[in-house]
PDB file of N, CA, C and O in Angstrom:
ATOM      1  N   UNK A   1      -3.793  -8.588  -7.833  1.00  0.00           N
ATOM      2  CA  UNK A   1      -4.691  -7.314  -8.364  1.00  0.00           C
ATOM      3  C   UNK A   1      -5.298  -6.659  -7.169  1.00  0.00           C
ATOM      4  O   UNK A   1      -5.286  -5.434  -7.049  1.00  0.00           O
ATOM      5  N   UNK A   2      -5.911  -7.578  -6.147  1.00  0.00           N
ATOM      6  CA  UNK A   2      -6.663  -7.129  -5.164  1.00  0.00           C
ATOM      7  C   UNK A   2      -5.810  -6.072  -4.080  1.00  0.00           C
ATOM      8  O   UNK A   2      -6.260  -5.093  -3.484  1.00  0.00           O
ATOM      9  N   UNK A   3      -4.357  -6.667  -4.054  1.00  0.00           N
ATOM     10  CA  UNK A   3      -3.458  -5.663  -3.149  1.00  0.00           C
ATOM     11  C   UNK A   3      -3.276  -4.375  -3.741  1.00  0.00           C
ATOM     12  O   UNK A   3      -3.284  -3.376  -3.022  1.00  0.00           O
ATOM     13  N   UNK A   4      -3.138  -4.305  -4.789  1.00  0.00           N
ATOM     14  CA  UNK A   4      -3.043  -3.085  -5.743  1.00  0.00           C
ATOM     15  C   UNK A   4      -4.138  -2.227  -5.690  1.00  0.00           C
ATOM     16  O   UNK A   4      -3.997  -1.010  -5.567  1.00  0.00           O
ATOM     17  N   UNK A   5      -5.326  -2.831  -5.781  1.00  0.00           N
ATOM     18  CA  UNK A   5      -6.454  -2.065  -5.663  1.00  0.00           C
ATOM     19  C   UNK A   5      -7.033  -1.668  -4.346  1.00  0.00           C
ATOM     20  O   UNK A   5      -7.901  -0.796  -4.281  1.00  0.00           O
ATOM     21  N   UNK A   6      -6.510  -2.373  -3.149  1.00  0.00           N
ATOM     22  CA  UNK A   6      -6.669  -1.916  -1.846  1.00  0.00           C
ATOM     23  C   UNK A   6      -5.855  -0.807  -1.601  1.00  0.00           C
ATOM     24  O   UNK A   6      -6.330   0.149  -0.987  1.00  0.00           O
ATOM     25  N   UNK A   7      -4.588  -0.793  -2.029  1.00  0.00           N
ATOM     26  CA  UNK A   7      -3.655   0.241  -1.768  1.00  0.00           C
ATOM     27  C   UNK A   7      -4.088   1.507  -2.466  1.00  0.00           C
ATOM     28  O   UNK A   7      -3.929   2.572  -1.870  1.00  0.00           O
ATOM     29  N   UNK A   8      -4.616   1.491  -3.665  1.00  0.00           N
ATOM     30  CA  UNK A   8      -5.053   2.713  -4.478  1.00  0.00           C
ATOM     31  C   UNK A   8      -6.159   3.223  -3.797  1.00  0.00           C
ATOM     32  O   UNK A   8      -6.282   4.440  -3.657  1.00  0.00           O
ATOM     33  N   UNK A   9      -7.040   2.374  -3.324  1.00  0.00           N
ATOM     34  CA  UNK A   9      -8.364   2.803  -2.560  1.00  0.00           C
ATOM     35  C   UNK A   9      -8.119   3.343  -1.127  1.00  0.00           C
ATOM     36  O   UNK A   9      -9.042   3.726  -0.409  1.00  0.00           O
ATOM     37  N   UNK A  10      -6.722   3.349  -0.731  1.00  0.00           N
ATOM     38  CA  UNK A  10      -6.601   3.821   0.638  1.00  0.00           C
ATOM     39  C   UNK A  10      -6.057   3.265   1.975  1.00  0.00           C
ATOM     40  O   UNK A  10      -5.874   3.852   3.042  1.00  0.00           O
ATOM     41  N   UNK A  11      -5.834   1.887   1.608  1.00  0.00           N
ATOM     42  CA  UNK A  11      -5.087   0.957   2.463  1.00  0.00           C
ATOM     43  C   UNK A  11      -3.473   1.171   2.353  1.00  0.00           C
ATOM     44  O   UNK A  11      -2.711   0.509   1.649  1.00  0.00           O
ATOM     45  N   UNK A  12      -3.123   2.287   3.244  1.00  0.00           N
ATOM     46  CA  UNK A  12      -1.760   2.613   3.179  1.00  0.00           C
ATOM     47  C   UNK A  12      -0.876   1.988   4.314  1.00  0.00           C
ATOM     48  O   UNK A  12       0.209   2.512   4.564  1.00  0.00           O
ATOM     49  N   UNK A  13      -1.267   0.974   4.955  1.00  0.00           N
ATOM     50  CA  UNK A  13      -0.529   0.196   5.775  1.00  0.00           C
ATOM     51  C   UNK A  13      -0.653  -1.139   5.427  1.00  0.00           C
ATOM     52  O   UNK A  13      -1.506  -1.532   4.632  1.00  0.00           O
ATOM     53  N   UNK A  14       0.340  -2.028   6.108  1.00  0.00           N
ATOM     54  CA  UNK A  14       0.228  -3.526   5.756  1.00  0.00           C
ATOM     55  C   UNK A  14      -0.983  -4.045   6.631  1.00  0.00           C
ATOM     56  O   UNK A  14      -1.785  -4.836   6.135  1.00  0.00           O
ATOM     57  N   UNK A  15      -1.085  -3.703   7.631  1.00  0.00           N
ATOM     58  CA  UNK A  15      -2.442  -4.208   8.461  1.00  0.00           C
ATOM     59  C   UNK A  15      -3.839  -3.746   7.447  1.00  0.00           C
ATOM     60  O   UNK A  15      -4.706  -4.587   7.206  1.00  0.00           O
ATOM     61  N   UNK A  16      -3.910  -2.697   7.042  1.00  0.00           N
ATOM     62  CA  UNK A  16      -4.929  -2.330   6.230  1.00  0.00           C
ATOM     63  C   UNK A  16      -5.138  -3.123   5.109  1.00  0.00           C
ATOM     64  O   UNK A  16      -6.265  -3.517   4.808  1.00  0.00           O
ATOM     65  N   UNK A  17      -4.140  -3.390   4.464  1.00  0.00           N
ATOM     66  CA  UNK A  17      -4.074  -4.338   3.456  1.00  0.00           C
ATOM     67  C   UNK A  17      -4.529  -5.774   3.637  1.00  0.00           C
ATOM     68  O   UNK A  17      -5.196  -6.514   2.913  1.00  0.00           O
ATOM     69  N   UNK A  18      -3.930  -5.951   4.893  1.00  0.00           N
ATOM     70  CA  UNK A  18      -4.159  -7.444   5.360  1.00  0.00           C
ATOM     71  C   UNK A  18      -5.731  -7.562   5.521  1.00  0.00           C
ATOM     72  O   UNK A  18      -6.328  -8.588   5.195  1.00  0.00           O
ATOM     73  N   UNK A  19      -6.362  -6.448   6.043  1.00  0.00           N
ATOM     74  CA  UNK A  19      -7.978  -6.580   6.441  1.00  0.00           C
ATOM     75  C   UNK A  19      -8.655  -6.630   5.263  1.00  0.00           C
ATOM     76  O   UNK A  19      -9.708  -7.268   5.261  1.00  0.00           O
ATOM     77  N   UNK A  20      -8.241  -6.027   4.116  1.00  0.00           N
ATOM     78  CA  UNK A  20      -8.971  -5.959   2.880  1.00  0.00           C
ATOM     79  C   UNK A  20      -8.827  -7.017   2.157  1.00  0.00           C
ATOM     80  O   UNK A  20      -9.789  -7.287   1.439  1.00  0.00           O
ATOM     81  N   UNK A  21      -7.588  -7.967   2.100  1.00  0.00           N
ATOM     82  CA  UNK A  21      -7.287  -8.693   1.324  1.00  0.00           C
ATOM     83  C   UNK A  21      -6.785  -9.916   1.670  1.00  0.00           C
ATOM     84  O   UNK A  21      -6.568 -10.723   0.766  1.00  0.00           O
ATOM     85  N   UNK A  22      -6.537 -10.233   2.908  1.00  0.00           N
ATOM     86  CA  UNK A  22      -6.043 -11.377   3.554  1.00  0.00           C
ATOM     87  C   UNK A  22      -4.444 -11.561   3.351  1.00  0.00           C
ATOM     88  O   UNK A  22      -3.861 -12.484   3.920  1.00  0.00           O
ATOM     89  N   UNK A  23      -3.783 -10.672   2.544  1.00  0.00           N
ATOM     90  CA  UNK A  23      -2.348 -10.876   2.307  1.00  0.00           C
ATOM     91  C   UNK A  23      -1.595 -10.801   3.545  1.00  0.00           C
ATOM     92  O   UNK A  23      -2.025 -10.072   4.439  1.00  0.00           O
ATOM     93  N   UNK A  24      -0.501 -11.476   3.716  1.00  0.00           N
ATOM     94  CA  UNK A  24       0.249 -11.597   4.919  1.00  0.00           C
ATOM     95  C   UNK A  24      -0.195 -12.411   5.931  1.00  0.00           C
ATOM     96  O   UNK A  24       0.433 -12.416   6.990  1.00  0.00           O
ATOM     97  N   UNK A  25      -1.173 -13.102   5.792  1.00  0.00           N
ATOM     98  CA  UNK A  25      -1.816 -13.722   6.740  1.00  0.00           C
ATOM     99  C   UNK A  25      -1.335 -15.274   6.920  1.00  0.00           C
ATOM    100  O   UNK A  25      -1.736 -15.885   7.911  1.00  0.00           O
ATOM    101  N   UNK A  26      -0.507 -15.896   6.004  1.00  0.00           N
ATOM    102  CA  UNK A  26      -0.117 -17.014   6.139  1.00  0.00           C
ATOM    103  C   UNK A  26       1.245 -17.181   6.802  1.00  0.00           C
ATOM    104  O   UNK A  26       1.260 -17.297   8.027  1.00  0.00           O
ATOM    105  N   UNK A  27       2.407 -17.206   6.114  1.00  0.00           N
ATOM    106  CA  UNK A  27       3.693 -17.222   6.893  1.00  0.00           C
ATOM    107  C   UNK A  27       4.119 -15.757   7.052  1.00  0.00           C
ATOM    108  O   UNK A  27       5.131 -15.501   7.705  1.00  0.00           O
ATOM    109  N   UNK A  28       3.485 -14.911   6.557  1.00  0.00           N
ATOM    110  CA  UNK A  28       3.866 -13.394   6.323  1.00  0.00           C
ATOM    111  C   UNK A  28       5.259 -13.177   5.543  1.00  0.00           C
ATOM    112  O   UNK A  28       5.967 -12.179   5.674  1.00  0.00           O
ATOM    113  N   UNK A  29       5.516 -14.212   4.761  1.00  0.00           N
ATOM    114  CA  UNK A  29       6.775 -14.057   3.861  1.00  0.00           C
ATOM    115  C   UNK A  29       6.448 -12.776   2.841  1.00  0.00           C
ATOM    116  O   UNK A  29       7.398 -12.212   2.299  1.00  0.00           O
ATOM    117  N   UNK A  30       5.380 -12.427   2.648  1.00  0.00           N
ATOM    118  CA  UNK A  30       5.131 -11.299   1.439  1.00  0.00           C
ATOM    119  C   UNK A  30       4.838  -9.920   2.169  1.00  0.00           C
ATOM    120  O   UNK A  30       4.313  -9.001   1.540  1.00  0.00           O
ATOM    121  N   UNK A  31       5.193  -9.786   3.533  1.00  0.00           N
ATOM    122  CA  UNK A  31       5.049  -8.428   4.029  1.00  0.00           C
ATOM    123  C   UNK A  31       5.934  -7.550   3.330  1.00  0.00           C
ATOM    124  O   UNK A  31       5.451  -6.518   2.863  1.00  0.00           O
ATOM    125  N   UNK A  32       7.055  -7.771   3.194  1.00  0.00           N
ATOM    126  CA  UNK A  32       8.054  -6.882   2.456  1.00  0.00           C
ATOM    127  C   UNK A  32       7.543  -6.247   1.255  1.00  0.00           C
ATOM    128  O   UNK A  32       7.543  -5.032   1.059  1.00  0.00           O
ATOM    129  N   UNK A  33       7.086  -7.183   0.422  1.00  0.00           N
ATOM    130  CA  UNK A  33       6.493  -6.882  -0.978  1.00  0.00           C
ATOM    131  C   UNK A  33       5.456  -5.920  -0.879  1.00  0.00           C
ATOM    132  O   UNK A  33       5.446  -4.901  -1.571  1.00  0.00           O
ATOM    133  N   UNK A  34       4.415  -6.258   0.114  1.00  0.00           N
ATOM    134  CA  UNK A  34       3.291  -5.381   0.201  1.00  0.00           C
ATOM    135  C   UNK A  34       3.794  -3.914   0.870  1.00  0.00           C
ATOM    136  O   UNK A  34       3.233  -2.835   0.681  1.00  0.00           O
ATOM    137  N   UNK A  35       4.842  -4.115   1.596  1.00  0.00           N
ATOM    138  CA  UNK A  35       5.378  -2.550   2.102  1.00  0.00           C
ATOM    139  C   UNK A  35       5.812  -1.930   0.820  1.00  0.00           C
ATOM    140  O   UNK A  35       5.487  -0.777   0.536  1.00  0.00           O
ATOM    141  N   UNK A  36       6.586  -2.724  -0.010  1.00  0.00           N
ATOM    142  CA  UNK A  36       7.097  -1.883  -1.260  1.00  0.00           C
ATOM    143  C   UNK A  36       6.143  -1.551  -2.016  1.00  0.00           C
ATOM    144  O   UNK A  36       6.380  -0.555  -2.699  1.00  0.00           O
ATOM    145  N   UNK A  37       5.015  -2.081  -2.165  1.00  0.00           N
ATOM    146  CA  UNK A  37       3.964  -1.722  -3.185  1.00  0.00           C
ATOM    147  C   UNK A  37       3.312  -0.353  -2.499  1.00  0.00           C
ATOM    148  O   UNK A  37       3.071   0.669  -3.141  1.00  0.00           O
ATOM    149  N   UNK A  38       3.086  -0.511  -1.173  1.00  0.00           N
ATOM    150  CA  UNK A  38       2.769   0.652  -0.452  1.00  0.00           C
ATOM    151  C   UNK A  38       3.631   1.696  -0.691  1.00  0.00           C
ATOM    152  O   UNK A  38       3.015   2.706  -1.030  1.00  0.00           O
ATOM    153  N   UNK A  39       4.865   1.838  -0.642  1.00  0.00           N
ATOM    154  CA  UNK A  39       5.702   2.850  -0.855  1.00  0.00           C
ATOM    155  C   UNK A  39       5.676   3.282  -2.369  1.00  0.00           C
ATOM    156  O   UNK A  39       5.638   4.473  -2.676  1.00  0.00           O
ATOM    157  N   UNK A  40       5.695   2.351  -3.232  1.00  0.00           N
ATOM    158  CA  UNK A  40       5.774   2.731  -4.576  1.00  0.00           C
ATOM    159  C   UNK A  40       4.237   3.379  -5.267  1.00  0.00           C
ATOM    160  O   UNK A  40       4.060   4.136  -6.222  1.00  0.00           O
ATOM    161  N   UNK A  41       3.490   2.868  -4.542  1.00  0.00           N
ATOM    162  CA  UNK A  41       1.903   3.614  -5.098  1.00  0.00           C
ATOM    163  C   UNK A  41       1.392   4.734  -4.286  1.00  0.00           C
ATOM    164  O   UNK A  41       0.454   5.427  -4.681  1.00  0.00           O
ATOM    165  N   UNK A  42       1.990   4.924  -3.158  1.00  0.00           N
ATOM    166  CA  UNK A  42       1.500   5.954  -2.363  1.00  0.00           C
ATOM    167  C   UNK A  42       2.430   7.144  -2.226  1.00  0.00           C
ATOM    168  O   UNK A  42       1.952   8.272  -2.344  1.00  0.00           O
ATOM    169  N   UNK A  43       3.815   6.966  -1.970  1.00  0.00           N
ATOM    170  CA  UNK A  43       4.716   7.957  -1.924  1.00  0.00           C
ATOM    171  C   UNK A  43       4.685   8.883  -3.295  1.00  0.00           C
ATOM    172  O   UNK A  43       4.787  10.098  -3.131  1.00  0.00           O
ATOM    173  N   UNK A  44       4.565   8.428  -4.481  1.00  0.00           N
ATOM    174  CA  UNK A  44       4.587   9.635  -5.573  1.00  0.00           C
ATOM    175  C   UNK A  44       3.364  10.185  -5.458  1.00  0.00           C
ATOM    176  O   UNK A  44       3.374  11.375  -5.770  1.00  0.00           O
ATOM    177  N   UNK A  45       2.315   9.769  -5.129  1.00  0.00           N
ATOM    178  CA  UNK A  45       1.077  10.703  -4.832  1.00  0.00           C
ATOM    179  C   UNK A  45       1.120  11.645  -3.825  1.00  0.00           C
ATOM    180  O   UNK A  45       0.612  12.753  -3.995  1.00  0.00           O
ATOM    181  N   UNK A  46       1.752  11.284  -2.633  1.00  0.00           N
ATOM    182  CA  UNK A  46       2.016  12.443  -1.518  1.00  0.00           C
ATOM    183  C   UNK A  46       2.970  13.351  -2.086  1.00  0.00           C
ATOM    184  O   UNK A  46       2.744  14.524  -1.785  1.00  0.00           O
ATOM    185  N   UNK A  47       4.053  13.141  -2.879  1.00  0.00           N
ATOM    186  CA  UNK A  47       5.206  14.144  -3.388  1.00  0.00           C
ATOM    187  C   UNK A  47       4.404  15.112  -4.352  1.00  0.00           C
ATOM    188  O   UNK A  47       4.601  16.326  -4.411  1.00  0.00           O
ATOM    189  N   UNK A  48       3.419  14.370  -5.145  1.00  0.00           N
ATOM    190  CA  UNK A  48       2.765  15.205  -6.093  1.00  0.00           C
ATOM    191  C   UNK A  48       2.092  16.482  -5.503  1.00  0.00           C
ATOM    192  O   UNK A  48       2.176  17.624  -5.955  1.00  0.00           O
ATOM    193  N   UNK A  49       1.259  15.969  -4.164  1.00  0.00           N
ATOM    194  CA  UNK A  49       0.310  16.921  -3.446  1.00  0.00           C
ATOM    195  C   UNK A  49       1.240  18.080  -2.831  1.00  0.00           C
ATOM    196  O   UNK A  49       0.859  19.247  -2.742  1.00  0.00           O
ATOM    197  N   UNK A  50       2.543  17.613  -2.405  1.00  0.00           N
ATOM    198  CA  UNK A  50       3.384  18.557  -1.791  1.00  0.00           C
ATOM    199  C   UNK A  50       3.763  19.617  -2.871  1.00  0.00           C
ATOM    200  O   UNK A  50       3.693  20.824  -2.636  1.00  0.00           O
ATOM    201  N   UNK A  51       4.161  19.113  -4.047  1.00  0.00           N
ATOM    202  CA  UNK A  51       4.612  19.814  -5.089  1.00  0.00           C
ATOM    203  C   UNK A  51       3.758  21.089  -5.454  1.00  0.00           C
ATOM    204  O   UNK A  51       4.136  22.228  -5.724  1.00  0.00           O
ATOM    205  N   UNK A  52       2.323  20.481  -5.370  1.00  0.00           N
ATOM    206  CA  UNK A  52       1.288  21.481  -6.061  1.00  0.00           C
ATOM    207  C   UNK A  52       1.060  22.679  -4.836  1.00  0.00           C
ATOM    208  O   UNK A  52       0.724  23.816  -5.168  1.00  0.00           O
ATOM    209  N   UNK A  53       1.241  22.370  -3.617  1.00  0.00           N
ATOM    210  CA  UNK A  53       1.055  23.194  -2.714  1.00  0.00           C
ATOM    211  C   UNK A  53       2.010  24.220  -2.617  1.00  0.00           C
ATOM    212  O   UNK A  53       1.723  25.258  -2.021  1.00  0.00           O
ATOM    213  N   UNK A  54       3.223  24.037  -3.183  1.00  0.00           N
ATOM    214  CA  UNK A  54       4.262  25.339  -2.991  1.00  0.00           C
ATOM    215  C   UNK A  54       3.999  26.313  -4.112  1.00  0.00           C
ATOM    216  O   UNK A  54       4.645  27.359  -4.186  1.00  0.00           O
TER     217      UNK A  54
END
């Protein structure tokens, strides 16, 4: 839940999530999962903003 909260509150890179939550600091095996969460949680919001500006 900490990772999701970090992303929703503006951590839009793996490095930013890492600084806030310490995710990916072990073996790094969860980097792809963190990247996917960022894509899923951030891309729809960016698309919504673009659609509103049209």
